[in-house]
TIFITOR-987436 format. One record per residue (C-alpha): residue number from 1; residue in three letters; chain; x, y, z. Coordinates in Angstrom, 3 decimals. Layout:
residues N
seq:NUM&type:ala&mol:A&px:X&py:Y&pz:Z .
...
END
This chain:
residues 109
seq:1&type:met&mol:A&px:-114.239&py:-104.281&pz:73.689 .
seq:2&type:ile&mol:A&px:-117.482&py:-104.146&pz:75.451 .
seq:3&type:pro&mol:A&px:-120.389&py:-107.011&pz:74.852 .
seq:4&type:glu&mol:A&px:-122.928&py:-106.913&pz:71.739 .
seq:5&type:phe&mol:A&px:-126.793&py:-106.188&pz:73.806 .
seq:6&type:glu&mol:A&px:-128.625&py:-110.371&pz:73.551 .
seq:7&type:asp&mol:A&px:-130.940&py:-112.148&pz:72.576 .
seq:8&type:his&mol:A&px:-132.252&py:-111.851&pz:75.663 .
seq:9&type:glu&mol:A&px:-131.610&py:-108.836&pz:76.049 .
seq:10&type:leu&mol:A&px:-133.223&py:-108.312&pz:72.464 .
seq:11&type:ala&mol:A&px:-136.923&py:-110.037&pz:74.053 .
seq:12&type:leu&mol:A&px:-136.891&py:-107.527&pz:76.842 .
seq:13&type:ala&mol:A&px:-136.292&py:-104.366&pz:75.381 .
seq:14&type:ala&mol:A&px:-139.418&py:-105.286&pz:72.484 .
seq:15&type:glu&mol:A&px:-141.721&py:-106.741&pz:75.181 .
seq:16&type:leu&mol:A&px:-141.329&py:-103.263&pz:77.744 .
seq:17&type:leu&mol:A&px:-142.040&py:-101.210&pz:75.036 .
seq:18&type:glu&mol:A&px:-145.198&py:-102.731&pz:73.481 .
seq:19&type:leu&mol:A&px:-146.619&py:-102.504&pz:76.795 .
seq:20&type:arg&mol:A&px:-145.680&py:-99.730&pz:77.764 .
seq:21&type:phe&mol:A&px:-147.150&py:-98.289&pz:73.839 .
seq:22&type:gly&mol:A&px:-149.524&py:-100.718&pz:73.605 .
seq:23&type:arg&mol:A&px:-148.300&py:-102.624&pz:70.459 .
seq:24&type:pro&mol:A&px:-145.068&py:-103.435&pz:69.198 .
seq:25&type:met&mol:A&px:-142.193&py:-101.304&pz:69.027 .
seq:26&type:ala&mol:A&px:-139.511&py:-100.731&pz:65.674 .
seq:27&type:phe&mol:A&px:-136.366&py:-100.106&pz:68.077 .
seq:28&type:glu&mol:A&px:-132.543&py:-100.335&pz:65.906 .
seq:29&type:leu&mol:A&px:-128.943&py:-101.700&pz:67.005 .
seq:30&type:ala&mol:A&px:-126.736&py:-99.207&pz:66.162 .
seq:31&type:glu&mol:A&px:-123.517&py:-98.006&pz:67.455 .
seq:32&type:ala&mol:A&px:-122.496&py:-94.744&pz:69.886 .
seq:33&type:gln&mol:A&px:-119.921&py:-92.513&pz:70.441 .
seq:34&type:leu&mol:A&px:-119.605&py:-92.356&pz:74.542 .
seq:35&type:pro&mol:A&px:-117.044&py:-90.251&pz:75.970 .
seq:36&type:ala&mol:A&px:-114.283&py:-92.221&pz:77.747 .
seq:37&type:asp&mol:A&px:-113.680&py:-91.918&pz:81.481 .
seq:38&type:pro&mol:A&px:-110.831&py:-89.901&pz:81.968 .
seq:39&type:pro&mol:A&px:-110.984&py:-87.726&pz:79.218 .
seq:40&type:pro&mol:A&px:-108.476&py:-87.083&pz:77.332 .
seq:41&type:ala&mol:A&px:-109.124&py:-90.436&pz:76.016 .
seq:42&type:pro&mol:A&px:-111.091&py:-91.175&pz:72.597 .
seq:43&type:pro&mol:A&px:-114.296&py:-92.065&pz:73.014 .
seq:44&type:val&mol:A&px:-115.732&py:-95.770&pz:73.718 .
seq:45&type:ala&mol:A&px:-117.753&py:-97.805&pz:70.576 .
seq:46&type:cys&mol:A&px:-120.458&py:-98.905&pz:72.598 .
seq:47&type:pro&mol:A&px:-123.143&py:-101.414&pz:71.056 .
seq:48&type:ala&mol:A&px:-127.141&py:-99.089&pz:71.198 .
seq:49&type:leu&mol:A&px:-130.622&py:-99.689&pz:71.084 .
seq:50&type:phe&mol:A&px:-132.666&py:-96.587&pz:68.753 .
seq:51&type:trp&mol:A&px:-136.431&py:-96.682&pz:69.269 .
seq:52&type:glu&mol:A&px:-138.028&py:-92.962&pz:68.531 .
seq:53&type:val&mol:A&px:-142.178&py:-92.250&pz:69.318 .
seq:54&type:arg&mol:A&px:-143.751&py:-88.426&pz:69.275 .
seq:55&type:gly&mol:A&px:-141.153&py:-86.777&pz:67.843 .
seq:56&type:ala&mol:A&px:-138.907&py:-88.413&pz:70.856 .
seq:57&type:gln&mol:A&px:-135.575&py:-90.251&pz:70.902 .
seq:58&type:phe&mol:A&px:-134.523&py:-93.008&pz:73.357 .
seq:59&type:val&mol:A&px:-131.587&py:-94.248&pz:73.505 .
seq:60&type:val&mol:A&px:-129.963&py:-97.160&pz:75.426 .
seq:61&type:cys&mol:A&px:-126.450&py:-97.516&pz:75.513 .
seq:62&type:lys&mol:A&px:-124.798&py:-100.619&pz:76.381 .
seq:63&type:ile&mol:A&px:-121.168&py:-99.650&pz:78.464 .
seq:64&type:gly&mol:A&px:-120.036&py:-103.084&pz:80.116 .
seq:65&type:asp&mol:A&px:-121.457&py:-106.429&pz:82.048 .
seq:66&type:ala&mol:A&px:-124.829&py:-105.346&pz:82.921 .
seq:67&type:arg&mol:A&px:-124.449&py:-101.764&pz:82.915 .
seq:68&type:tyr&mol:A&px:-126.908&py:-99.334&pz:81.436 .
seq:69&type:arg&mol:A&px:-126.952&py:-95.809&pz:80.393 .
seq:70&type:gly&mol:A&px:-129.976&py:-93.755&pz:78.230 .
seq:71&type:gln&mol:A&px:-130.786&py:-90.678&pz:76.888 .
seq:72&type:ala&mol:A&px:-133.753&py:-89.549&pz:75.973 .
seq:73&type:phe&mol:A&px:-134.109&py:-85.844&pz:72.882 .
seq:74&type:asp&mol:A&px:-136.965&py:-83.795&pz:72.198 .
seq:75&type:ala&mol:A&px:-137.501&py:-83.412&pz:68.339 .
seq:76&type:ser&mol:A&px:-135.001&py:-80.327&pz:68.177 .
seq:77&type:gly&mol:A&px:-132.959&py:-83.119&pz:69.452 .
seq:78&type:gln&mol:A&px:-132.358&py:-81.463&pz:73.647 .
seq:79&type:pro&mol:A&px:-131.320&py:-83.592&pz:76.596 .
seq:80&type:ile&mol:A&px:-135.103&py:-84.398&pz:78.014 .
seq:81&type:gly&mol:A&px:-133.837&py:-84.547&pz:81.933 .
seq:82&type:ala&mol:A&px:-130.848&py:-85.084&pz:83.597 .
seq:83&type:ile&mol:A&px:-127.681&py:-87.016&pz:82.628 .
seq:84&type:glu&mol:A&px:-126.154&py:-86.934&pz:85.476 .
seq:85&type:asp&mol:A&px:-126.456&py:-90.977&pz:87.561 .
seq:86&type:asp&mol:A&px:-128.487&py:-92.047&pz:84.428 .
seq:87&type:glu&mol:A&px:-126.545&py:-95.618&pz:84.360 .
seq:88&type:his&mol:A&px:-128.546&py:-98.541&pz:85.557 .
seq:89&type:val&mol:A&px:-127.593&py:-102.626&pz:85.967 .
seq:90&type:asp&mol:A&px:-130.896&py:-103.717&pz:85.719 .
seq:91&type:leu&mol:A&px:-132.397&py:-103.601&pz:81.371 .
seq:92&type:gly&mol:A&px:-136.015&py:-103.196&pz:82.293 .
seq:93&type:asp&mol:A&px:-135.096&py:-101.075&pz:85.402 .
seq:94&type:cys&mol:A&px:-132.319&py:-98.659&pz:82.225 .
seq:95&type:ile&mol:A&px:-135.550&py:-98.046&pz:79.355 .
seq:96&type:asp&mol:A&px:-138.424&py:-97.914&pz:82.314 .
seq:97&type:ala&mol:A&px:-136.624&py:-94.390&pz:83.296 .
seq:98&type:leu&mol:A&px:-136.639&py:-93.489&pz:79.558 .
seq:99&type:leu&mol:A&px:-139.758&py:-93.482&pz:79.571 .
seq:100&type:arg&mol:A&px:-140.622&py:-92.340&pz:83.062 .
seq:101&type:arg&mol:A&px:-138.907&py:-88.743&pz:82.035 .
seq:102&type:arg&mol:A&px:-140.452&py:-88.671&pz:78.112 .
seq:103&type:arg&mol:A&px:-143.432&py:-89.193&pz:80.458 .
seq:104&type:glu&mol:A&px:-142.049&py:-86.372&pz:83.428 .
seq:105&type:gly&mol:A&px:-140.705&py:-84.297&pz:80.461 .
seq:106&type:thr&mol:A&px:-143.339&py:-83.149&pz:78.456 .
seq:107&type:arg&mol:A&px:-147.338&py:-83.529&pz:80.631 .
seq:108&type:glu&mol:A&px:-147.177&py:-87.108&pz:77.988 .
seq:109&type:pro&mol:A&px:-150.216&py:-88.686&pz:80.374 .
END
């Protein structure tokens, strides 16, 4: 079983989002279903953080102890940027990569 986000991880996410956007940003705790490795095993449920900004949606999934995977989606639900090799051992790095992907994918300053 994948552990839930801990308080220090939630505090870090809140701090990083506030630094990026200059104001507190709300995010939601959720559960995501990720494909199992190797297929065709059933999907694996994992804890996730979700937030939405300027028409884009962001998801960070906790896929193990100190293992995170992030994905960003545009307003139509299409992925922003490549998702290959988007696994991180640091939550801050995962969030930073997602926010950079958003800027690069939309020409946001």
